[in-house]
C-alpha positions in Angstrom: 7.6 10.6 -17.8 5.2 7.7 -19.7 4.0 9.4 -23.1 0.5 9.7 -24.1 -1.8 7.4 -25.8 -1.0 4.2 -23.5 -3.2 2.2 -21.7 -3.4 3.4 -17.9 -4.6 1.2 -15.3 -7.8 2.1 -13.0 -6.4 3.8 -10.1 -7.0 2.1 -6.8 -7.8 5.1 -4.2 -6.6 2.8 -1.4 -3.1 1.7 -2.7 -2.7 5.4 -3.6 -3.1 6.2 -0.3 -0.9 3.5 1.2 1.6 5.3 -1.0 1.4 8.4 0.6 1.2 7.1 3.8 4.7 5.6 3.3 6.2 8.8 1.7 4.4 11.6 3.4 6.6 11.5 6.7 9.4 10.8 4.9 9.3 13.9 2.8 7.5 16.1 5.9 10.8 15.7 8.0 12.9 17.1 4.8 10.7 19.7 4.1 8.4 20.6 7.0 6.7 22.8 4.6 2.8 23.4 5.6 -0.6 25.2 4.9 -1.2 27.6 1.8 2.5 28.3 1.4 3.1 24.5 0.3 2.3 24.4 -2.7 4.4 26.4 -5.8 2.6 28.9 -7.5 2.3 28.1 -11.4 3.0 31.8 -11.7 6.7 31.5 -10.4 7.0 29.9 -13.8 8.0 32.3 -16.2 10.4 32.5 -19.3 12.3 29.8 -20.8 12.2 26.2 -19.8 15.5 26.6 -18.4 14.5 29.3 -16.6 11.5 27.0 -14.9 14.1 24.6 -14.2 15.9 27.2 -12.1 13.0 27.9 -10.1 12.4 23.9 -9.7 15.9 23.8 -8.6 15.4 26.9 -5.7 12.2 24.9 -4.5 13.7 22.0 -3.7 16.8 23.6 -2.7 18.9 21.7 -5.1 22.5 23.5 -6.2 22.4 24.3 -10.0 25.6 22.6 -10.6 23.6 19.1 -10.1 21.7 20.3 -13.2 23.1 23.1 -15.1 21.1 24.9 -17.4 23.3 24.5 -20.1 22.4 20.4 -19.9 18.6 21.2 -20.3 17.9 20.2 -24.0 15.2 20.2 -25.8 15.2 17.3 -28.8 12.6 16.2 -31.1 11.4 12.2 -31.4 12.7 11.3 -27.8 10.4 8.1 -26.3 9.0 9.8 -24.0 8.2 13.4 -22.9 11.0 13.9 -20.0 14.4 12.1 -19.7 16.4 12.6 -16.7 20.6 11.1 -17.2 23.3 11.1 -15.0 25.7 12.1 -16.7 28.9 12.4 -14.2 28.9 8.5 -12.6 29.2 8.5 -9.1 32.4 6.7 -9.0 34.0 9.7 -11.0 32.6 12.2 -8.2 34.7 13.7 -5.6 34.0 14.4 -1.9 30.7 15.0 -0.8 29.8 17.9 0.1 26.9 19.0 1.9 24.4 18.9 -1.3 23.2 15.5 -1.4 25.2 14.0 1.4 22.2 11.0 1.6 21.6 10.5 -2.3 23.4 9.1 -5.2 25.9 12.1 -6.7 26.9 12.7 -10.3 25.6 15.7 -12.1 22.7 15.2 -14.3 21.3 16.0 -17.6 17.5 16.5 -18.3 15.8 16.4 -22.1 12.3 17.2 -23.0 10.7 16.0 -26.4 9.6 19.1 -28.3 6.3 17.6 -29.3 5.4 18.9 -25.7 5.4 22.3 -26.2 1.8 22.8 -27.6 0.8 22.7 -23.8 3.2 24.7 -21.6 1.1 23.5 -18.7 1.9 19.8 -19.8 5.8 20.9 -20.0 5.2 21.9 -16.3 3.8 18.8 -15.3 6.7 16.6 -17.2 9.2 19.2 -15.5 7.7 18.2 -12.2 8.0 15.1 -12.6 11.6 15.0 -13.7 12.4 17.0 -10.9 11.2 15.0 -8.4 13.0 11.7 -9.6 16.2 14.2 -9.2 15.3 15.1 -5.7 14.8 11.3 -5.0 17.7 10.4 -6.2 19.7 13.1 -4.2 18.0 11.8 -1.0 18.5 8.7 -1.6 15.2 7.3 -1.9 15.4 5.9 -5.6 18.4 4.6 -7.8 18.5 5.5 -11.2 19.6 2.5 -13.5 22.0 1.7 -16.5 20.7 1.9 -19.8 23.3 0.4 -21.3 26.9 1.5 -22.4 27.7 4.5 -24.7 29.7 4.2 -27.6 32.1 6.9 -26.3 32.6 8.7 -22.7 31.0 6.8 -19.5 27.6 5.7 -20.1 24.6 8.0 -19.0 22.5 6.4 -16.4 18.7 6.7 -17.4 15.8 6.4 -15.3 14.4 3.1 -16.2 11.9 2.2 -13.2 8.8 -0.3 -12.8 5.3 1.4 -13.5 5.0 1.0 -9.2 8.3 3.4 -9.1 7.0 5.5 -11.5 3.8 5.6 -9.6 5.4 6.6 -6.4 7.1 9.7 -8.2 3.9 10.9 -9.3 2.6 10.8 -5.6 6.2 12.3 -4.2 5.7 15.4 -6.8 2.5 16.2 -5.4 4.1 15.6 -1.5 7.0 18.2 -2.9 4.6 20.5 -3.3 4.1 20.3 -7.2 0.2 19.5 -7.3 -0.9 22.8 -8.9 1.3 21.9 -11.8 0.8 18.5 -12.3 -2.8 18.7 -12.2 -3.1 21.9 -14.7 -0.3 19.7 -16.9 -2.5 16.4 -16.9 -5.7 17.8 -17.5 -4.5 20.5 -20.1 -2.7 17.8 -22.4 -6.2 15.6 -21.9 -8.0 18.1 -22.7 -8.0 17.9 -26.7 -8.8 14.0 -26.5 -11.9 14.6 -24.2 -14.8 13.0 -26.6 -12.6 11.8 -28.9 -12.2 8.0 -27.5 -8.6 8.3 -27.5 -6.7 8.3 -24.6 -4.6 11.4 -23.9 -3.2 10.5 -21.1 0.1 12.2 -19.6 1.9 10.5 -17.2 1.3 7.0 -14.9 -2.4 7.7 -13.3 -5.6 8.6 -14.8 -7.0 11.9 -13.9 -9.0 10.7 -11.1 -5.7 9.5 -9.9 -4.1 13.0 -10.0 -6.9 14.8 -8.7 -7.3 12.0 -5.5 -3.4 12.2 -4.7 -3.9 16.1 -4.9 -6.8 16.4 -2.5 -5.3 13.8 0.1 -1.9 15.6 0.3 -3.7 19.0 0.4 -5.5 17.9 3.3 -2.5 16.4 5.5 -0.4 19.5 4.5 -3.3 22.0 5.8 -3.9 23.6 2.4 -7.0 25.4 2.7 -9.7 24.9 -0.2 -9.0 28.6 -1.7 -5.0 27.5 -2.0 -5.9 24.2 -3.5 -8.3 25.9 -5.8 -5.7 29.0 -6.9 -3.4 28.5 -10.1 -5.7 25.8 -11.0 -6.6 26.1 -15.0 -10.4 25.9 -15.9 -9.6 21.9 -16.9 -8.0 21.4 -13.7 -10.5 23.2 -11.7 -13.5 21.0 -13.2 -11.6 18.1 -12.3 -10.7 19.2 -8.8 -14.4 19.5 -8.3 -15.7 16.1 -9.7 -17.2 13.8 -7.3 -14.7 10.9 -8.1 -14.4 7.9 -5.3 
């Protein structure tokens, strides 16, 4: 996920609707969850970061072997808040099992920048984004690109995607039911910068863009207004009720 203090272009609702329209039938076929149970409840994420990750894997029906707890690592000074790497190249994998038959094989590592931990809501939003990458890769909807050759051992394959592909990932994260987590995180991260003239933005969309996607996906999946508001932080609630175009 992209770090803060970057220039985030104004979102175009029509372009976002087009991405939603493209991805919605694909993800709905794979995950036909609808109604108020469509959204992952932030209250389900308790304990440590590794406990959070176990819940994301459970929600996405992914096996823990794909991203084992010991490969969820917190580091200082990362160039982005979160980074997914494939540690076992596809060519070194054995026969495909039931898990991920349609997607890229490999076992993964997840790196989180420790500077993100001033906001647990932001941590959860970044994890939602990175686990969406993992889901899309495993399902064959996205390809991780080689970041270069390591000095020793197999070269990790790191997500180096265009902004357009990253925006698709933001939309897909909401379509996977992570909308509450995403909206809470981006709003909480932006809150300390309000009124300062500094752009404190997490992700590849401005807050109104995330709100637009959240509203539209909830409409498509039959989430009631009460359920859409449940579990949102005060700042996310405020953003959710704003009359954005």
